[in-house]
C-alpha positions as CSV (number, residue, x, y, z in Angstrom):
1,M,1.3,10.2,-21.7
2,H,3.0,13.5,-20.7
3,F,3.6,12.3,-17.2
4,Y,5.4,9.1,-18.3
5,A,7.5,10.9,-20.9
6,F,8.5,13.4,-18.3
7,S,9.3,10.7,-15.7
8,F,11.3,8.7,-18.3
9,A,13.3,11.8,-19.2
10,I,13.9,12.7,-15.5
11,Q,15.1,9.2,-14.7
12,L,17.5,9.1,-17.7
13,F,18.8,12.6,-16.7
14,W,19.6,11.5,-13.2
15,L,21.0,8.2,-14.4
16,F,23.6,9.9,-16.6
17,Q,24.3,12.6,-13.9
18,V,25.1,9.8,-11.4
19,I,27.2,7.7,-13.8
20,F,29.2,10.7,-15.1
21,H,29.0,12.8,-12.0
22,G,27.4,15.5,-14.1
23,R,27.6,19.3,-13.5
24,I,24.0,19.5,-12.2
25,L,24.5,16.8,-9.7
26,R,27.8,18.4,-8.5
27,L,26.0,21.7,-8.1
28,V,23.2,20.0,-6.0
29,L,25.7,18.1,-3.9
30,D,27.8,21.2,-3.3
31,S,24.7,23.2,-2.2
32,L,23.6,20.7,0.4
33,P,24.9,20.7,4.0
34,G,27.4,18.1,5.1
35,D,31.1,17.3,4.9
36,Q,32.5,17.9,1.4
37,P,35.3,15.5,0.5
38,P,38.6,17.0,-0.9
39,K,38.3,17.6,-4.6
40,N,41.4,15.5,-5.4
41,D,40.4,12.6,-3.1
42,V,39.8,10.2,-6.0
43,A,42.6,10.3,-8.6
44,E,41.9,7.0,-10.4
45,P,38.5,5.6,-11.5
46,Q,37.1,3.6,-8.6
47,I,34.0,2.9,-6.6
48,V,34.3,4.3,-3.0
49,P,31.9,2.6,-0.5
50,G,29.6,5.1,1.2
51,P,29.2,5.3,5.0
52,D,26.7,3.3,6.9
53,G,23.2,4.7,6.7
54,S,23.8,5.9,3.1
55,Q,22.7,4.2,-0.1
56,S,25.5,2.4,-1.9
57,L,26.3,3.4,-5.5
58,E,24.9,0.1,-6.7
59,T,21.6,0.7,-4.8
60,I,21.2,4.1,-6.3
61,L,21.8,2.9,-9.9
62,L,19.5,-0.1,-9.5
63,C,16.7,2.1,-8.1
64,I,17.0,4.6,-10.9
65,I,17.2,1.9,-13.5
66,C,14.0,0.2,-12.1
67,M,12.1,3.4,-12.1
68,T,13.4,4.1,-15.7
69,M,12.0,0.7,-16.7
70,Q,8.7,1.5,-15.1
71,S,8.4,4.9,-16.8
72,A,9.4,3.4,-20.2
73,R,6.8,0.6,-19.9
74,R,4.0,3.0,-18.9
75,L,5.0,5.4,-21.7
76,W,4.9,2.5,-24.2
77,E,1.5,1.4,-22.9
78,S,0.1,4.9,-23.1
79,I,1.2,5.2,-26.7
80,Y,0.4,1.7,-28.1
81,I,-2.1,0.1,-25.8
82,Q,-4.3,2.4,-23.9
83,R,-7.1,4.3,-25.6
84,P,-7.0,8.0,-25.4
85,G,-9.6,9.5,-23.1
86,N,-11.9,12.4,-23.8
87,S,-11.8,13.9,-20.3
88,K,-9.8,17.0,-19.6
89,M,-7.2,17.2,-16.9
90,G,-7.2,20.1,-14.5
91,I,-4.1,22.3,-14.3
92,L,-3.6,21.6,-10.6
93,I,-3.7,17.8,-11.2
94,Y,-1.2,18.3,-14.0
95,I,1.1,20.3,-11.8
96,A,0.7,17.7,-9.0
97,G,1.7,14.9,-11.4
98,I,4.8,16.7,-12.7
99,T,5.8,17.5,-9.1
100,H,5.4,13.9,-8.1
101,Y,7.6,12.5,-10.9
102,T,10.2,15.3,-10.2
103,M,10.3,14.3,-6.5
104,M,10.5,10.7,-7.5
105,G,13.6,11.5,-9.5
106,L,15.2,12.9,-6.5
107,A,14.0,10.3,-4.0
108,T,15.8,7.5,-5.9
109,W,19.2,8.9,-4.8
110,C,18.8,11.5,-2.1
111,E,19.6,9.1,0.7
112,G,22.9,8.4,-0.9
113,I,24.3,11.9,-1.0
114,D,27.4,11.0,1.0
115,T,28.1,8.1,-1.3
116,L,27.7,10.3,-4.4
117,R,30.1,12.9,-3.0
118,L,32.8,10.2,-2.7
119,N,32.2,8.7,-6.1
120,T,33.3,11.4,-8.5
121,N,35.1,9.1,-10.9
122,I,33.2,5.9,-11.6
123,P,35.1,3.3,-13.7
124,I,32.8,3.5,-16.7
125,S,35.1,1.4,-18.8
126,H,34.8,-1.5,-16.3
127,P,31.1,-1.8,-15.5
128,S,31.7,-5.2,-14.0
129,D,33.1,-3.4,-11.0
130,L,29.5,-2.4,-10.2
131,L,28.4,-6.0,-9.9
132,K,28.3,-7.0,-6.3
133,P,26.4,-9.9,-4.6
134,P,22.8,-8.7,-4.2
135,R,21.6,-7.7,-0.8
136,I,18.7,-9.5,0.9
137,N,16.6,-6.3,0.2
138,T,17.2,-6.7,-3.5
139,L,16.5,-10.5,-3.6
140,L,13.1,-9.9,-1.8
141,A,12.0,-6.8,-3.7
142,I,13.0,-7.3,-7.3
143,P,10.6,-10.3,-7.8
144,F,7.7,-8.0,-6.6
145,F,8.8,-5.3,-9.0
146,F,8.8,-7.6,-12.0
147,L,5.7,-9.5,-11.0
148,G,3.8,-6.3,-10.3
149,S,5.0,-4.8,-13.6
150,G,3.9,-7.9,-15.6
151,L,0.5,-8.2,-14.0
152,Q,-0.2,-4.5,-14.3
153,H,0.7,-4.7,-18.0
154,D,-1.8,-7.6,-18.4
155,A,-4.5,-5.5,-16.6
156,H,-3.9,-2.5,-18.9
157,V,-4.0,-4.7,-22.0
158,H,-7.3,-6.2,-20.9
159,L,-8.9,-2.9,-20.1
160,A,-7.8,-1.6,-23.5
161,S,-9.4,-4.6,-25.2
162,L,-12.8,-4.2,-23.7
163,V,-15.8,-3.3,-25.7
164,K,-17.1,0.1,-24.7
165,Y,-19.1,0.0,-21.5
166,S,-18.4,-3.6,-20.5
167,L,-17.1,-5.0,-17.3
168,P,-13.6,-6.4,-17.1
169,I,-13.5,-10.2,-16.9
170,H,-9.8,-10.9,-16.5
171,P,-8.9,-13.0,-13.4
172,L,-7.1,-10.0,-11.9
173,F,-10.5,-8.3,-11.6
174,S,-12.1,-11.2,-9.8
175,Y,-11.9,-9.5,-6.4
176,T,-11.0,-5.9,-7.0
177,L,-12.2,-3.3,-9.5
178,S,-8.7,-1.6,-9.7
179,P,-6.0,-4.3,-9.6
180,H,-3.8,-2.0,-11.8
181,Y,-3.9,0.6,-8.9
182,L,-3.0,-2.1,-6.4
183,L,-0.1,-3.3,-8.5
184,E,1.2,0.3,-8.9
185,C,1.4,0.3,-5.1
186,V,3.2,-3.0,-5.1
187,I,5.7,-1.6,-7.7
188,Y,6.4,1.6,-5.7
189,G,6.6,-0.5,-2.5
190,S,9.4,-2.5,-4.1
191,F,11.3,0.7,-4.7
192,V,11.1,1.5,-1.0
193,V,13.0,-1.8,-0.2
194,I,15.3,-1.8,-3.3
195,G,16.5,1.7,-2.5
196,A,17.1,1.2,1.2
197,P,20.4,2.6,2.6
198,K,23.0,0.2,3.9
199,G,22.0,-1.5,7.1
200,Q,18.3,-0.5,6.7
201,W,15.3,-2.2,5.3
202,L,13.4,0.9,4.0
203,N,14.2,4.1,2.2
204,K,12.3,6.8,4.1
205,S,12.2,9.2,1.2
206,L,10.7,6.6,-1.1
207,L,8.4,5.5,1.7
208,Y,6.8,9.0,1.7
209,V,6.4,8.7,-2.1
210,W,4.7,5.3,-1.7
211,I,2.3,6.7,0.9
212,F,1.3,9.5,-1.5
213,V,0.8,7.0,-4.4
214,C,-1.3,4.7,-2.2
215,V,-3.5,7.5,-0.9
216,N,-3.9,9.1,-4.4
217,L,-4.8,5.7,-6.0
218,G,-7.1,4.9,-3.2
219,F,-9.2,8.0,-4.0
220,G,-9.0,7.0,-7.7
221,A,-10.2,3.5,-6.9
222,N,-13.2,5.0,-5.1
223,I,-14.0,7.1,-8.1
224,T,-13.7,4.1,-10.3
225,R,-16.2,2.1,-8.2
226,K,-18.7,4.9,-8.4
227,W,-18.3,5.0,-12.2
228,Y,-19.0,1.3,-12.4
229,E,-22.0,1.6,-10.1
230,G,-23.3,4.4,-12.3
231,K,-22.8,2.5,-15.5
232,F,-23.7,-1.0,-14.6
233,G,-25.6,-0.7,-11.3
234,R,-24.5,-1.3,-7.7
235,K,-25.4,-5.0,-7.8
236,S,-23.0,-5.7,-10.6
237,V,-19.9,-4.8,-8.5
238,E,-21.2,-5.4,-4.9
239,D,-19.0,-8.4,-4.5
240,K,-15.8,-6.6,-5.5
241,W,-13.4,-4.4,-3.5
242,R,-12.3,-1.0,-4.6
243,M,-8.5,-1.7,-4.7
244,V,-7.2,-4.1,-2.0
245,P,-9.2,-7.3,-1.6
246,Y,-10.7,-7.8,1.9
247,V,-9.3,-4.4,3.0
248,Y,-10.6,-1.6,0.8
């Protein structure tokens, strides 16, 4: 639960920093290399388009909002749906988790630094100015984000409803023992496309985060399989994949 509360707080923090061009964001932008625009460049509230190869302001906000929604849902599930476990978490794993969500908070906007430098006075009183026709990236990735989120929620609800030491029987578990891990990869994969800079299909910073998530959950799926084999016997799960059907 701590991870999701921390992630939710981090995303809200950066959301408000971007919208109001907060002091922390200004300090970060001023400390980074690159051309600094004149301080009085933007006299009136307006949205200034960023250069090619940089995230647009709309892309940055959408990416942060989607990650905020993901963190809020996982926090709600950890409080009201999932059963608390008895296992203890090692300090190194805890630090790794906090580091991951900290870096995710930065990755949602770090490829839009030039855009953020230009947008020091966003027209908060006219939020409709932020509404632009969606890019093809958004049209393709947003359905995967919501579909992955909904199915992952179903998987978590089913796991929480199981009688102790029983195998999951939800259709999502028909071919894989860890569909919730697979769906986490789908969700993070959608961020890679949603957060892509102008003229690009992928956000490289978020791509690195996605690779880390996939590798980490791949190890977790292998541990899950060994647990099932130990509890129910290898024969009971021999026809199921660890995480990705027909692949792993």
